[in-house]
N, C-alpha and C positions, 0 to 999 in steps of 0.2 A: 221566262217572259220574252215575248217577241214584240216588235214594234213595226207599224207602218208610219211613214213620215213623208213630209213634203219640204223640199228645200227651195228657196228663192235664189235663182242664179243672178250673177252680176248683170246679165242682159234683161232681167225682169221675168224670164221664163221660169216655169216650175219643173222640178224633178221629183218624182214619187218613187219611193223604194220601201223595202222592208229589211229587217235585221234582227239578230238576237242580242246585239250590243250596240245600242244607239249612240252612246258617247264615242266609242271606238270608230263606228262607221262614219260619223260626221267628221271626225279627225282624218280618216282615210280620204273622204271626199275633198276636204280642205287641202290636204297635202298632194292631191292629184294622183293618189294611189288606186283609184277606182277607174279602170278603163271604161271608156264610153263617154256619154254625153257631158258629164260634169267636169271632165278634165279641162275643157276649153271655156268653161263658164264660171270660173272662180273670180272673186270670192263668193262663197255660198252662205246662206243664212237659214237655219232651221226655223220654219215658221209654223209647223204643225206636226204633232205626233200623237199616236194613240197606242196604248199597249193592248196586247192580245195574249190569251193563254197558250195558243199553239201557233206554230209556223204557218200551218195551212190557213188559219184565220187571218194572219197578218198578210200573207201572200194574196189571199182572196180580196182583202181590203185594198191592197196596192193595185191589183188588176182592175177592180171596180173604179177606183179613183182615176186611174190612167185613162179610162174611157170617158171621163167627164169633161165637159167644156170648162174653160177657165172661170167663167162666171159661177158655175156650180161648185167648183173647188173653193172659190173665194167665199161663197155663201156658207159652205160647210165649215170653213176655218173661222168664220164669224159666229157660227152657231145658229145661223138663220135657217132652221129646218123647213120653215114654210116656203122659203125661196128655193131650197134644194128640191123640195117636192114639186113646186111649180115648174122648175126647169126640167125635172125628170119627165113630167107629163108633156111638155112642149117638144121634147126630143123625138117623140114618136112621129111628129109631123115633119121633122127635119133630121133624118138619121145622119150620123157622121159616117165618113168613109171607113172608119175603123169598126163600124158595126157590122160590116160584111154585106150591107144592103146597098151597094153602089148602084145596083140596077134601078133603084128608085130615083137616082140623080141623073140618069142618062136621058137624053132626048129620044123621041120615038125613032128618029132616023138612026141614032146610034144603036138602039136596041135591035133594029132590023139587020144591022151589020154583024151581030153576034153570031 
């Protein structure tokens, strides 16, 4: 069994990850044993998790969720799938910089300098 999960950090931000041992991984995050973002954001609270049959599926879910805006993550955690869908459709009009489509966010003068 594998898990995708979301932690709420002390500063209110979210951290998304995946693991094959959820309880142990949360303990590692709480103890500061996971190098990276959560080391400076403790204490942490597990606010969402979902089990998956394979590591690939858990990793895919993690990557998908990491690309979502905060509102979409919160809608998913509430189980508000209509809102998740609405936010997914509105994303096409306003791509994030993580989508790789930063060219859509540049002004015409910036595009000409490329």
